[in-house]
LOTIPA-161207 format. One record per residue (C-alpha): x, y, z. Coordinates in steps of 0.2 Angstrom, whole numbers, plus 5000, padded with zeros to 4 digits. Example, Ala and Ser with C-alpha at 12.3 -4.5 7.8 and 13.67 -1.06 7.14 Angstrom:
BEGIN
FIKE_px_py_pz
FIKE_5062_4978_5039;
FIKE_5068_4995_5036;
! end
This chain:
BEGIN
FIKE_px_py_pz
FIKE_5508_5271_5538;
FIKE_5506_5271_5557;
FIKE_5516_5255_5559;
FIKE_5531_5258_5570;
FIKE_5547_5249_5567;
FIKE_5557_5243_5582;
FIKE_5572_5255_5584;
FIKE_5590_5247_5582;
FIKE_5596_5256_5597;
FIKE_5588_5263_5613;
FIKE_5585_5282_5610;
FIKE_5594_5286_5626;
FIKE_5597_5305_5621;
FIKE_5578_5308_5619;
FIKE_5573_5298_5634;
FIKE_5586_5307_5645;
FIKE_5582_5324_5638;
FIKE_5563_5322_5641;
FIKE_5565_5316_5659;
FIKE_5577_5330_5663;
FIKE_5564_5342_5655;
FIKE_5550_5335_5666;
FIKE_5560_5336_5683;
FIKE_5570_5352_5680;
FIKE_5560_5362_5692;
FIKE_5561_5349_5706;
FIKE_5573_5351_5721;
FIKE_5590_5342_5718;
FIKE_5586_5329_5732;
FIKE_5570_5324_5722;
FIKE_5579_5324_5706;
FIKE_5593_5312_5711;
FIKE_5583_5296_5714;
FIKE_5574_5298_5698;
FIKE_5590_5301_5688;
FIKE_5598_5286_5697;
FIKE_5584_5274_5693;
FIKE_5582_5280_5675;
FIKE_5601_5277_5672;
FIKE_5599_5260_5680;
FIKE_5585_5255_5668;
FIKE_5595_5261_5653;
FIKE_5610_5251_5658;
FIKE_5600_5235_5661;
FIKE_5587_5235_5647;
FIKE_5590_5231_5629;
FIKE_5580_5233_5613;
FIKE_5569_5218_5609;
FIKE_5569_5208_5593;
FIKE_5565_5219_5578;
FIKE_5548_5218_5571;
FIKE_5552_5218_5552;
FIKE_5563_5207_5542;
FIKE_5579_5211_5533;
FIKE_5570_5210_5517;
FIKE_5557_5222_5523;
FIKE_5570_5234_5529;
FIKE_5579_5234_5512;
FIKE_5562_5237_5504;
FIKE_5558_5252_5515;
FIKE_5575_5259_5511;
FIKE_5572_5257_5493;
FIKE_5555_5266_5494;
FIKE_5563_5280_5504;
FIKE_5577_5283_5491;
FIKE_5567_5281_5475;
FIKE_5563_5298_5469;
FIKE_5552_5293_5454;
FIKE_5538_5287_5466;
FIKE_5527_5296_5479;
FIKE_5521_5287_5494;
FIKE_5505_5294_5501;
FIKE_5488_5290_5509;
FIKE_5472_5289_5500;
FIKE_5459_5303_5502;
FIKE_5448_5290_5511;
FIKE_5449_5272_5518;
FIKE_5466_5272_5527;
FIKE_5474_5265_5511;
FIKE_5493_5268_5506;
FIKE_5495_5274_5488;
FIKE_5511_5273_5478;
FIKE_5510_5285_5464;
FIKE_5522_5289_5450;
FIKE_5530_5306_5455;
FIKE_5528_5313_5437;
FIKE_5510_5308_5436;
FIKE_5507_5316_5453;
FIKE_5515_5332_5448;
FIKE_5506_5333_5432;
FIKE_5489_5331_5441;
FIKE_5494_5344_5454;
FIKE_5499_5357_5440;
FIKE_5482_5353_5430;
FIKE_5472_5358_5446;
FIKE_5483_5373_5450;
FIKE_5481_5380_5433;
FIKE_5463_5378_5433;
FIKE_5449_5390_5437;
FIKE_5450_5389_5456;
FIKE_5468_5395_5458;
FIKE_5479_5408_5451;
FIKE_5498_5410_5451;
FIKE_5506_5424_5461;
FIKE_5523_5433_5459;
FIKE_5530_5430_5477;
FIKE_5530_5423_5494;
FIKE_5518_5434_5505;
FIKE_5524_5427_5521;
FIKE_5535_5441_5528;
FIKE_5522_5454_5521;
FIKE_5508_5445_5530;
FIKE_5518_5443_5547;
FIKE_5520_5462_5547;
FIKE_5501_5464_5543;
FIKE_5497_5453_5558;
FIKE_5509_5462_5569;
FIKE_5501_5479_5565;
FIKE_5483_5473_5566;
FIKE_5486_5465_5583;
FIKE_5496_5481_5589;
FIKE_5481_5492_5583;
FIKE_5470_5482_5595;
FIKE_5482_5481_5610;
FIKE_5469_5489_5621;
FIKE_5458_5474_5619;
FIKE_5471_5460_5618;
FIKE_5484_5459_5632;
FIKE_5502_5459_5629;
FIKE_5505_5440_5633;
FIKE_5491_5435_5621;
FIKE_5497_5447_5607;
FIKE_5514_5440_5608;
FIKE_5507_5422_5606;
FIKE_5497_5427_5591;
FIKE_5510_5437_5582;
FIKE_5518_5427_5568;
FIKE_5537_5425_5569;
FIKE_5548_5414_5558;
FIKE_5533_5406_5549;
FIKE_5533_5398_5532;
FIKE_5520_5399_5517;
FIKE_5506_5386_5518;
FIKE_5510_5371_5507;
FIKE_5499_5362_5495;
FIKE_5498_5343_5492;
FIKE_5486_5331_5484;
FIKE_5477_5316_5491;
FIKE_5472_5303_5478;
FIKE_5454_5299_5477;
FIKE_5456_5280_5473;
FIKE_5437_5277_5473;
FIKE_5435_5288_5457;
FIKE_5440_5285_5439;
FIKE_5458_5290_5434;
FIKE_5462_5294_5453;
FIKE_5460_5313_5454;
FIKE_5468_5322_5468;
FIKE_5460_5332_5482;
FIKE_5470_5348_5486;
FIKE_5474_5350_5504;
FIKE_5483_5366_5511;
FIKE_5495_5362_5525;
FIKE_5494_5378_5536;
FIKE_5504_5373_5551;
FIKE_5518_5385_5555;
FIKE_5510_5398_5543;
FIKE_5508_5416_5548;
FIKE_5489_5415_5551;
FIKE_5489_5398_5559;
FIKE_5490_5402_5578;
FIKE_5478_5417_5576;
FIKE_5466_5406_5566;
FIKE_5466_5393_5580;
FIKE_5462_5407_5593;
FIKE_5447_5414_5582;
FIKE_5439_5397_5581;
FIKE_5433_5399_5599;
FIKE_5422_5414_5593;
FIKE_5415_5404_5579;
FIKE_5410_5390_5590;
FIKE_5400_5401_5601;
FIKE_5389_5407_5586;
FIKE_5386_5390_5578;
FIKE_5369_5383_5582;
FIKE_5373_5365_5578;
FIKE_5354_5362_5576;
FIKE_5356_5353_5560;
FIKE_5373_5345_5561;
FIKE_5381_5330_5569;
FIKE_5399_5328_5575;
FIKE_5400_5309_5572;
FIKE_5390_5293_5568;
FIKE_5385_5289_5586;
FIKE_5377_5306_5587;
FIKE_5368_5303_5571;
FIKE_5362_5286_5577;
FIKE_5355_5293_5593;
FIKE_5346_5306_5583;
FIKE_5338_5295_5570;
FIKE_5333_5282_5582;
FIKE_5321_5296_5589;
FIKE_5313_5299_5572;
FIKE_5297_5290_5568;
FIKE_5300_5283_5550;
FIKE_5283_5278_5541;
FIKE_5281_5266_5527;
FIKE_5279_5280_5514;
FIKE_5294_5290_5520;
FIKE_5309_5291_5510;
FIKE_5327_5291_5515;
FIKE_5339_5302_5505;
FIKE_5356_5311_5506;
FIKE_5362_5327_5498;
FIKE_5381_5331_5495;
FIKE_5388_5349_5493;
FIKE_5399_5349_5477;
FIKE_5417_5355_5482;
FIKE_5410_5364_5497;
FIKE_5426_5372_5503;
FIKE_5430_5381_5486;
FIKE_5413_5387_5482;
FIKE_5406_5394_5499;
FIKE_5406_5413_5496;
FIKE_5419_5421_5508;
FIKE_5411_5439_5509;
FIKE_5393_5432_5512;
FIKE_5399_5421_5525;
FIKE_5408_5435_5534;
FIKE_5392_5445_5534;
FIKE_5383_5431_5542;
FIKE_5397_5429_5555;
FIKE_5396_5448_5559;
FIKE_5377_5447_5562;
FIKE_5378_5432_5573;
FIKE_5393_5440_5583;
FIKE_5382_5455_5585;
FIKE_5368_5445_5593;
FIKE_5380_5435_5604;
FIKE_5384_5438_5622;
FIKE_5400_5437_5633;
FIKE_5412_5439_5619;
FIKE_5430_5441_5624;
FIKE_5433_5455_5611;
FIKE_5423_5468_5602;
FIKE_5414_5462_5586;
FIKE_5424_5474_5575;
FIKE_5441_5468_5582;
FIKE_5435_5450_5579;
FIKE_5430_5453_5561;
FIKE_5446_5463_5557;
FIKE_5456_5448_5563;
FIKE_5445_5435_5555;
FIKE_5444_5444_5538;
FIKE_5463_5445_5538;
FIKE_5464_5426_5541;
FIKE_5451_5420_5529;
FIKE_5455_5431_5514;
FIKE_5473_5426_5514;
FIKE_5473_5411_5503;
FIKE_5491_5410_5496;
FIKE_5501_5394_5497;
FIKE_5516_5386_5489;
FIKE_5518_5371_5478;
FIKE_5536_5366_5472;
FIKE_5545_5383_5468;
FIKE_5529_5392_5464;
FIKE_5516_5402_5474;
FIKE_5497_5402_5471;
FIKE_5481_5408_5479;
FIKE_5464_5401_5480;
FIKE_5452_5413_5471;
FIKE_5436_5409_5480;
FIKE_5430_5399_5495;
FIKE_5440_5393_5510;
FIKE_5456_5382_5509;
FIKE_5454_5364_5514;
FIKE_5466_5362_5528;
FIKE_5464_5379_5535;
FIKE_5459_5379_5554;
FIKE_5444_5391_5551;
FIKE_5437_5383_5535;
FIKE_5426_5370_5542;
FIKE_5418_5382_5554;
FIKE_5415_5396_5541;
FIKE_5408_5383_5529;
FIKE_5397_5376_5543;
FIKE_5390_5394_5547;
FIKE_5386_5397_5529;
FIKE_5377_5380_5528;
FIKE_5367_5384_5543;
FIKE_5361_5400_5536;
FIKE_5357_5392_5519;
FIKE_5347_5378_5528;
FIKE_5337_5391_5538;
FIKE_5332_5400_5522;
FIKE_5327_5383_5513;
FIKE_5318_5375_5527;
FIKE_5307_5391_5529;
FIKE_5300_5386_5512;
FIKE_5301_5367_5511;
FIKE_5307_5357_5526;
FIKE_5311_5338_5527;
FIKE_5303_5327_5541;
FIKE_5321_5325_5548;
FIKE_5338_5332_5543;
FIKE_5356_5331_5549;
FIKE_5372_5336_5541;
FIKE_5390_5330_5543;
FIKE_5401_5343_5535;
FIKE_5396_5343_5517;
FIKE_5385_5327_5518;
FIKE_5366_5329_5522;
FIKE_5354_5316_5527;
FIKE_5335_5318_5526;
FIKE_5319_5309_5529;
FIKE_5306_5315_5516;
FIKE_5287_5312_5517;
FIKE_5280_5321_5502;
FIKE_5286_5310_5487;
FIKE_5300_5310_5475;
FIKE_5294_5324_5464;
FIKE_5293_5336_5479;
FIKE_5310_5330_5485;
FIKE_5318_5334_5468;
FIKE_5310_5351_5469;
FIKE_5317_5354_5486;
FIKE_5335_5350_5480;
FIKE_5332_5361_5465;
FIKE_5327_5375_5477;
FIKE_5343_5372_5487;
FIKE_5353_5375_5471;
FIKE_5347_5392_5468;
FIKE_5351_5400_5484;
FIKE_5370_5403_5480;
FIKE_5377_5403_5462;
FIKE_5391_5391_5465;
FIKE_5385_5381_5479;
FIKE_5377_5365_5472;
FIKE_5369_5349_5479;
FIKE_5368_5332_5472;
FIKE_5355_5320_5477;
FIKE_5355_5301_5481;
FIKE_5339_5292_5486;
FIKE_5336_5276_5495;
FIKE_5336_5259_5486;
FIKE_5326_5245_5492;
FIKE_5322_5255_5507;
FIKE_5341_5256_5511;
FIKE_5353_5271_5512;
FIKE_5371_5273_5518;
FIKE_5376_5288_5527;
FIKE_5393_5291_5535;
FIKE_5398_5273_5540;
FIKE_5380_5266_5544;
FIKE_5368_5257_5533;
FIKE_5350_5262_5537;
FIKE_5336_5250_5532;
FIKE_5317_5253_5535;
FIKE_5310_5239_5524;
FIKE_5301_5233_5539;
FIKE_5291_5243_5552;
FIKE_5307_5246_5563;
FIKE_5323_5255_5557;
FIKE_5338_5243_5556;
FIKE_5356_5249_5557;
FIKE_5372_5240_5552;
FIKE_5390_5246_5549;
FIKE_5393_5252_5532;
FIKE_5410_5249_5524;
FIKE_5414_5259_5508;
FIKE_5423_5251_5494;
FIKE_5439_5261_5499;
FIKE_5439_5253_5516;
FIKE_5456_5245_5517;
FIKE_5453_5234_5533;
FIKE_5469_5240_5540;
FIKE_5471_5243_5559;
FIKE_5487_5247_5568;
FIKE_5496_5230_5566;
FIKE_5498_5221_5583;
FIKE_5517_5219_5579;
FIKE_5519_5238_5578;
FIKE_5531_5246_5591;
FIKE_5516_5255_5600;
FIKE_5511_5254_5618;
FIKE_5500_5240_5622;
FIKE_5486_5250_5629;
FIKE_5484_5258_5611;
FIKE_5482_5241_5603;
FIKE_5469_5236_5617;
FIKE_5459_5252_5614;
FIKE_5457_5247_5595;
FIKE_5448_5231_5601;
FIKE_5438_5241_5614;
FIKE_5433_5254_5601;
FIKE_5428_5241_5588;
FIKE_5416_5233_5601;
FIKE_5409_5250_5606;
FIKE_5407_5255_5588;
FIKE_5396_5239_5585;
FIKE_5386_5242_5601;
FIKE_5383_5260_5596;
FIKE_5379_5258_5577;
FIKE_5371_5241_5575;
FIKE_5354_5235_5580;
FIKE_5354_5221_5567;
FIKE_5366_5207_5562;
FIKE_5377_5210_5577;
FIKE_5385_5193_5577;
FIKE_5389_5195_5559;
FIKE_5398_5212_5562;
FIKE_5407_5205_5577;
FIKE_5414_5190_5566;
FIKE_5420_5202_5553;
FIKE_5429_5213_5566;
FIKE_5437_5197_5573;
FIKE_5443_5192_5556;
FIKE_5450_5209_5552;
FIKE_5459_5210_5569;
FIKE_5467_5193_5566;
FIKE_5472_5198_5549;
FIKE_5481_5212_5557;
FIKE_5490_5200_5569;
FIKE_5480_5202_5584;
FIKE_5480_5186_5595;
FIKE_5462_5178_5595;
FIKE_5463_5174_5614;
FIKE_5467_5193_5617;
FIKE_5453_5198_5606;
FIKE_5441_5187_5616;
FIKE_5448_5193_5633;
FIKE_5446_5211_5629;
FIKE_5429_5209_5621;
FIKE_5422_5202_5637;
FIKE_5429_5215_5648;
FIKE_5419_5230_5656;
FIKE_5426_5246_5650;
FIKE_5419_5258_5664;
FIKE_5431_5271_5668;
FIKE_5440_5270_5685;
FIKE_5437_5283_5698;
FIKE_5452_5295_5698;
FIKE_5446_5307_5711;
FIKE_5457_5301_5725;
FIKE_5473_5301_5715;
FIKE_5487_5312_5721;
FIKE_5491_5326_5709;
FIKE_5506_5324_5698;
FIKE_5520_5336_5701;
FIKE_5527_5334_5683;
FIKE_5524_5327_5666;
FIKE_5536_5318_5654;
FIKE_5533_5311_5637;
FIKE_5546_5298_5632;
FIKE_5549_5288_5616;
FIKE_5540_5272_5617;
FIKE_5552_5257_5617;
FIKE_5544_5241_5623;
FIKE_5550_5235_5640;
FIKE_5559_5251_5644;
FIKE_5546_5264_5643;
FIKE_5535_5255_5654;
FIKE_5548_5253_5667;
FIKE_5552_5271_5667;
FIKE_5534_5275_5668;
FIKE_5533_5264_5684;
FIKE_5548_5274_5692;
FIKE_5540_5291_5688;
FIKE_5524_5285_5695;
FIKE_5532_5282_5712;
FIKE_5537_5300_5712;
FIKE_5520_5307_5706;
FIKE_5526_5311_5689;
FIKE_5514_5307_5675;
FIKE_5522_5298_5660;
FIKE_5515_5297_5643;
FIKE_5523_5288_5627;
FIKE_5527_5295_5610;
FIKE_5527_5283_5596;
FIKE_5543_5284_5585;
FIKE_5550_5277_5569;
FIKE_5534_5276_5560;
FIKE_5532_5273_5542;
FIKE_5523_5290_5540;
FIKE_5539_5299_5536;
FIKE_5540_5289_5520;
FIKE_5524_5298_5515;
FIKE_5530_5312_5503;
FIKE_5513_5320_5503;
FIKE_5519_5337_5508;
FIKE_5533_5347_5500;
FIKE_5549_5347_5510;
FIKE_5554_5364_5518;
FIKE_5571_5371_5512;
FIKE_5585_5370_5525;
FIKE_5586_5388_5527;
FIKE_5568_5390_5531;
FIKE_5569_5376_5545;
FIKE_5568_5382_5563;
FIKE_5570_5374_5580;
FIKE_5587_5367_5574;
FIKE_5604_5363_5581;
FIKE_5618_5369_5569;
FIKE_5637_5370_5569;
FIKE_5649_5383_5561;
FIKE_5667_5378_5557;
FIKE_5682_5389_5560;
FIKE_5692_5390_5544;
FIKE_5709_5389_5553;
FIKE_5707_5377_5568;
FIKE_5696_5362_5573;
FIKE_5685_5371_5585;
FIKE_5667_5373_5580;
FIKE_5653_5384_5586;
FIKE_5638_5374_5591;
FIKE_5621_5383_5592;
FIKE_5603_5381_5593;
FIKE_5588_5393_5587;
FIKE_5570_5393_5587;
FIKE_5570_5405_5572;
FIKE_5574_5401_5554;
FIKE_5591_5395_5552;
FIKE_5593_5408_5538;
FIKE_5588_5422_5550;
FIKE_5600_5416_5564;
FIKE_5615_5415_5551;
FIKE_5611_5432_5546;
FIKE_5613_5438_5564;
FIKE_5630_5429_5565;
FIKE_5635_5438_5549;
FIKE_5630_5455_5556;
FIKE_5639_5452_5573;
FIKE_5655_5448_5563;
FIKE_5653_5463_5552;
FIKE_5650_5475_5567;
FIKE_5663_5465_5578;
FIKE_5649_5463_5592;
FIKE_5659_5459_5608;
FIKE_5644_5449_5614;
FIKE_5647_5436_5601;
FIKE_5658_5421_5605;
FIKE_5662_5420_5586;
FIKE_5668_5437_5586;
FIKE_5679_5434_5602;
FIKE_5686_5418_5594;
FIKE_5690_5428_5578;
FIKE_5699_5442_5588;
FIKE_5708_5432_5600;
FIKE_5715_5419_5588;
FIKE_5715_5430_5572;
FIKE_5706_5416_5563;
FIKE_5693_5418_5549;
FIKE_5676_5411_5550;
FIKE_5664_5407_5535;
FIKE_5647_5408_5543;
FIKE_5639_5403_5526;
FIKE_5647_5386_5529;
FIKE_5634_5380_5541;
FIKE_5628_5363_5545;
FIKE_5611_5358_5552;
FIKE_5615_5344_5564;
FIKE_5598_5341_5573;
FIKE_5580_5347_5574;
FIKE_5570_5348_5590;
FIKE_5554_5358_5593;
FIKE_5555_5358_5612;
FIKE_5566_5372_5618;
FIKE_5573_5363_5633;
FIKE_5577_5347_5624;
FIKE_5585_5357_5610;
FIKE_5597_5365_5623;
FIKE_5600_5349_5631;
FIKE_5605_5341_5614;
FIKE_5615_5355_5610;
FIKE_5625_5353_5626;
FIKE_5626_5335_5623;
FIKE_5635_5338_5606;
FIKE_5647_5350_5614;
FIKE_5651_5338_5629;
FIKE_5652_5321_5621;
FIKE_5656_5324_5602;
FIKE_5668_5339_5605;
FIKE_5673_5336_5623;
FIKE_5667_5354_5627;
FIKE_5681_5361_5616;
FIKE_5669_5372_5606;
FIKE_5668_5391_5602;
FIKE_5651_5391_5611;
FIKE_5646_5387_5628;
FIKE_5632_5375_5634;
FIKE_5617_5382_5642;
FIKE_5612_5366_5651;
FIKE_5622_5356_5663;
FIKE_5622_5337_5660;
FIKE_5624_5326_5675;
FIKE_5639_5314_5676;
FIKE_5627_5300_5679;
FIKE_5622_5300_5660;
FIKE_5640_5300_5653;
FIKE_5640_5281_5651;
FIKE_5624_5282_5641;
FIKE_5627_5297_5630;
FIKE_5646_5297_5627;
FIKE_5646_5281_5616;
FIKE_5632_5287_5604;
FIKE_5643_5302_5599;
FIKE_5658_5293_5593;
FIKE_5655_5299_5575;
FIKE_5639_5309_5572;
FIKE_5626_5315_5584;
FIKE_5611_5304_5583;
FIKE_5595_5309_5574;
FIKE_5580_5315_5584;
FIKE_5566_5302_5586;
FIKE_5554_5316_5585;
FIKE_5555_5316_5566;
FIKE_5564_5300_5561;
FIKE_5562_5290_5545;
FIKE_5561_5271_5548;
FIKE_5578_5263_5550;
! end
């Protein structure tokens, strides 16, 4: 779903608005040469040949318009799954009406926003105004539930994920993570497979030792919240150099982790116990609980070696299978609902994470382990991604083999080469990159950048603009656009009145003039402000002045969302572009950004009918 389809037209509005955002603080004499060169590039460069056929394009349109199916990604393995929408909905409802969740009467979002505001205000002596404003929830939406299909299991059950982005507690939770990281020991956990390999290579595994793994069943929904909060309080009390008092941290943390409501479809639910999968604090809270449980268990019986990655534990056991069984039974009695399953080695081999461990001989051998769900899909070479991203895939696969394999290296290399070629990577390029030395260049002598721009990636155009910006000490990065990912209907769509960061227009009932506006707030909230201005005849409102001066009526409810842009400057730039090029500045409202005449030849043609969609959230076309 990461494949990027070549755009039909150069996204000039997005490129220009991003460049202007990056250079807006520079003196005019420094801006002009950049504006001139960017304009010249956009005049000369054209879109290269499309990377999908007409048949494939029609198929994508068919998938996008077919409401009876749901396109999503699998729970594991980077596979794309097409499900029957009715079947998906039935499975979601079955889970949500089960023991782990309960339906609630209403949306708690505004109530929670107020509670967060009051709690932060209460601790204003500890939290400065700037941080408090950043953490206070405004114009947020309820967390949304969606399901990821477990294609490796019978009947393909769904794993519930709660998308908490833009929800009331999201920013506050991200802030509180820093405190949790300070109190985690990390003694028994690993962050990734290479770290695990480095650990296990330092363990002496004898002939009679046994490899095993334990898995926490439904960890996120079974770890007890209150007990975990008690553990956190104790650890915070023992910590030093905390930015806030322990009581302040705990009140904010409790507010975040005990708020487990979400929406699915038109209904609202809450998770009865545990931590929601998808919540920013959930992995850290579960990790802290697991560390405490492991400390208690290891005081009674301790493996020879042990490491855990999230809910999967690896251990080396020296005391026989009966004692190992007793150990797992003991682990299962510490907490009523937190249960472990056990898997032991077969023929002296055990898979953990994505490595296969083999101690059948005197030394430990490691190979890359591929699960049955592995799709073998990399980013396709024909995708409209920057070249360095594709080269990094080859480099990372080489590095992965070097880090994870001490056996059958050539076999693993051959398999990677075959997979890369299946994903359209040229063999000569694979060989060339594989033989390169990847040591990082010394950047200490580089001149500091004076600005930074992030432009949509269009092959042959974005690189040229990057070179221009580099001459002026402006750092340029690329944003991949027009990916297949928007086809993914994994998350419920947000109602238009709950959308924010939008550009909108309001028509006058009696003339052709329109009010074009933008807002970072909910569109619903902004329209309510317009209605209030018209009701009170607020003289600061341009809509009110238009109504008074021309004696026209305006139906504010007849509003049209014509664009969406998260970045405030680019949103204002696009608002100004609509006023200037689509309506020739004959609008009720006034632009807040001035667009240079040098851009007229690029932007005017694309506003002949309708404003172009933003590439920041576009569906493949």
